[in-house]
C-alpha positions in Angstrom: 191.0 152.0 172.0 192.5 154.7 174.0 194.6 154.2 177.2 192.8 155.2 180.5 194.0 158.7 181.6 193.5 158.4 185.5 194.2 162.2 186.0 190.4 162.9 184.7 188.7 160.4 187.0 186.5 162.4 189.3 184.7 160.0 191.4 185.4 158.9 194.8 183.9 155.8 196.4 183.8 157.3 199.7 184.2 161.0 200.7 185.1 162.3 204.3 182.1 163.8 205.9 181.6 166.8 208.5 182.5 164.8 211.7 182.1 165.5 215.7 184.8 164.1 218.0 185.1 164.9 221.9 188.1 166.6 222.8 191.1 164.0 223.8 189.2 161.1 221.8 190.5 159.8 218.4 188.5 160.1 215.1 188.9 158.9 211.5 188.1 160.9 208.2 187.6 158.2 205.4 188.5 158.8 202.0 188.4 156.2 198.8 189.3 157.1 195.4 187.9 155.4 192.5 191.3 154.9 191.1 194.4 155.2 193.5 196.4 158.1 192.5 200.2 158.6 191.8 200.3 161.3 194.6 198.0 161.8 197.2 197.8 164.0 200.2 196.0 165.1 203.2 195.7 168.8 204.2 194.3 170.7 207.2 193.7 174.1 205.5 196.9 175.0 203.9 198.9 173.0 206.0 200.1 169.7 204.6 199.6 166.7 206.9 200.6 163.5 204.8 202.0 163.0 201.4 201.2 159.4 200.4 201.7 157.3 203.3 204.2 159.8 204.8 203.2 161.9 208.0 204.7 165.3 208.0 205.4 165.2 211.7 205.5 161.3 212.4 207.2 161.8 215.6 204.1 163.1 217.6 202.1 160.3 216.7 198.9 162.5 216.2 198.4 161.4 212.7 198.1 158.0 211.0 197.2 157.0 207.4 194.9 153.8 207.5 194.7 152.0 204.4 196.6 151.6 201.1 196.1 152.0 197.5 193.1 153.6 196.7 191.8 153.5 200.5 193.5 156.6 202.1 191.9 157.4 205.5 193.3 159.6 208.1 192.8 158.6 211.8 193.6 161.7 214.3 194.3 160.7 217.7 194.0 162.8 220.8 192.4 165.6 219.4 192.4 169.2 220.5 190.5 172.3 219.8 193.1 173.4 217.4 192.4 170.2 215.3 189.1 171.5 214.2 188.7 172.9 210.6 188.6 172.0 207.2 190.5 168.9 206.0 191.3 167.9 202.4 191.9 164.8 200.7 193.4 165.1 197.3 195.1 164.0 194.2 198.0 166.1 193.8 198.2 165.5 190.1 194.8 166.4 189.8 193.2 168.7 192.3 189.8 168.6 190.7 189.9 164.8 192.6 189.5 166.6 196.0 187.0 165.8 198.7 186.6 168.3 202.0 185.3 167.9 205.0 185.0 169.9 208.5 186.0 168.5 211.9 184.4 169.9 214.9 185.9 169.4 218.2 183.8 169.4 221.4 185.4 171.1 224.1 182.4 171.5 226.6 180.8 168.0 226.2 177.8 168.6 228.1 174.4 170.1 226.9 172.7 172.8 229.0 169.0 171.8 229.6 166.4 173.9 231.4 162.7 174.0 231.5 160.8 177.4 231.4 159.4 178.9 234.7 159.4 176.0 236.9 159.6 172.1 237.1 156.3 172.1 239.4 153.2 172.6 237.0 149.4 172.0 237.2 148.1 169.2 235.0 147.2 170.3 231.7 150.1 172.9 231.7 152.0 173.8 228.6 155.8 173.4 229.1 159.0 174.4 227.5 162.0 172.5 227.4 165.4 174.1 226.3 168.3 172.2 225.1 171.7 173.8 223.8 175.2 172.9 223.4 178.4 175.1 222.8 178.9 174.2 219.3 179.4 175.9 215.4 176.1 176.6 214.1 177.2 174.4 210.9 178.1 171.3 212.8 176.3 168.3 212.2 174.2 166.4 215.0 170.8 166.3 216.5 169.9 167.6 220.0 167.4 164.9 221.2 165.0 165.0 224.1 164.0 161.9 226.0 161.5 161.3 228.9 161.7 158.2 230.9 164.3 157.1 227.8 161.7 157.4 225.3 162.8 159.8 222.3 160.1 162.8 222.4 161.7 165.5 220.1 164.8 165.5 217.8 165.9 168.8 216.0 169.3 169.3 214.0 171.5 172.1 215.1 172.8 173.1 218.6 169.6 174.4 220.2 166.0 172.2 220.3 163.1 174.2 222.2 160.6 171.3 222.7 156.9 172.7 223.8 154.7 169.9 225.1 151.9 169.7 227.5 151.9 167.6 230.7 149.5 165.6 232.5 149.2 163.7 235.7 150.9 160.6 233.9 153.7 162.8 233.4 154.3 163.1 237.2 157.8 162.0 238.1 159.0 161.7 234.6 162.6 162.4 233.9 163.6 164.4 231.0 167.1 164.7 229.6 168.8 165.8 226.4 171.9 164.6 224.4 173.9 165.5 221.2 173.6 162.4 218.7 175.5 162.1 215.3 176.8 158.9 213.3 180.2 160.2 213.6 180.3 160.0 217.2 180.0 156.3 218.8 176.6 156.1 220.2 178.0 155.3 223.8 179.4 158.7 223.5 176.0 160.1 223.1 175.4 159.8 227.0 178.5 161.6 227.6 176.9 164.5 225.9 173.7 164.5 227.9 172.6 167.4 230.3 174.6 167.1 233.8 171.1 167.1 235.7 168.4 165.5 234.4 164.9 167.4 234.8 162.2 165.7 237.2 158.8 167.1 236.5 156.2 167.5 239.4 153.0 167.6 237.8 150.2 168.4 240.5 146.7 167.0 240.0 143.6 166.8 242.0 142.4 163.8 243.9 141.1 160.7 242.1 139.3 158.2 244.3 138.8 154.8 243.7 136.9 152.4 246.7 137.6 149.1 246.8 137.4 146.1 249.4 140.5 146.1 252.0 142.6 143.8 249.8 142.1 146.2 246.8 139.7 144.0 244.7 136.3 145.5 243.4 133.9 146.3 246.1 130.9 144.2 246.9 128.3 146.6 247.6 125.9 144.2 249.7 126.2 142.4 252.8 124.2 140.2 255.1 122.7 141.8 258.3 125.1 141.0 261.5 128.3 140.2 259.4 131.1 142.8 259.1 131.7 145.3 256.1 134.9 146.6 254.7 135.7 149.3 252.3 139.0 150.8 251.4 139.1 154.6 250.0 142.3 154.8 247.6 143.2 158.4 246.8 145.8 159.1 244.0 146.6 162.9 244.3 149.5 165.3 244.0 150.6 166.6 246.5 149.6 164.4 249.2 150.4 166.6 252.1 147.6 167.3 254.4 145.3 164.8 252.6 142.5 163.8 254.8 140.4 161.0 254.0 136.9 160.7 255.6 133.8 158.4 255.5 130.6 160.1 255.4 127.0 158.8 255.9 124.7 161.3 254.6 126.2 164.4 255.8 127.6 162.9 258.9 131.3 161.8 259.2 131.4 158.3 260.7 135.1 157.6 260.0 138.4 159.1 259.4 140.8 157.4 257.6 141.0 155.3 254.3 139.7 152.1 255.7 136.0 151.9 256.6 135.2 148.6 259.0 131.5 148.2 260.0 131.0 145.4 262.7 127.5 143.6 263.0 125.7 145.6 260.2 122.3 146.1 260.4 119.4 147.3 258.0 119.3 150.7 259.1 122.8 151.4 257.8 122.0 150.8 254.0 122.3 153.4 251.6 125.0 156.0 250.7 
């Protein structure tokens, strides 16, 4: 039976991962060894941050060790741009027991959103939405497009170009894009969304529906001498200068959406 040689242990229960943080916020890099090292440390680049539980510059309160024994997490408070870079959790006596992760500090927190050409289109038009954020190409995270709060496109990286076709049901739809990653608390995702959402104006020709005057299914027969009502409902975009006319044969008999005929006689039958 040989004694355990912890210097040759290589596994981590949990390694730090590449992490996103908004400038000014706090974040934590998690590191759990399989077996607690005799001497452990955190580095940022070549700079020693912590040796064991001792912070190299404890008076600023910028860094904090969270955990004990084999749990050796590094918490960083009030992050700034110069906190970005590679971090290393390591066993001083056995540097093969080293785990590294990159911290990306987001300075310009808003994504830039645009739609190619114009936000006014004709139904059936192909449209290209562009979303980007000022972030390193290697940074983790997804740029996600939403339409009226529903996810429609997700792409890893700092650019998401989403091509789609819009129809009349998309008229007035609100489009927005935001950066998402599991190292950012979900409430922060909306802080990374477009500063201004995109509202699409999808134009389409008139769609006509004829009902009775209260919007129910039209009864197409009536008794001679009674009154007859019909309502012409028009759905169109745009609606400016929309003129509704009723015609009997080729003769205009009424202007306006609501048609009212008093004391109907048999000669008024037909279309």
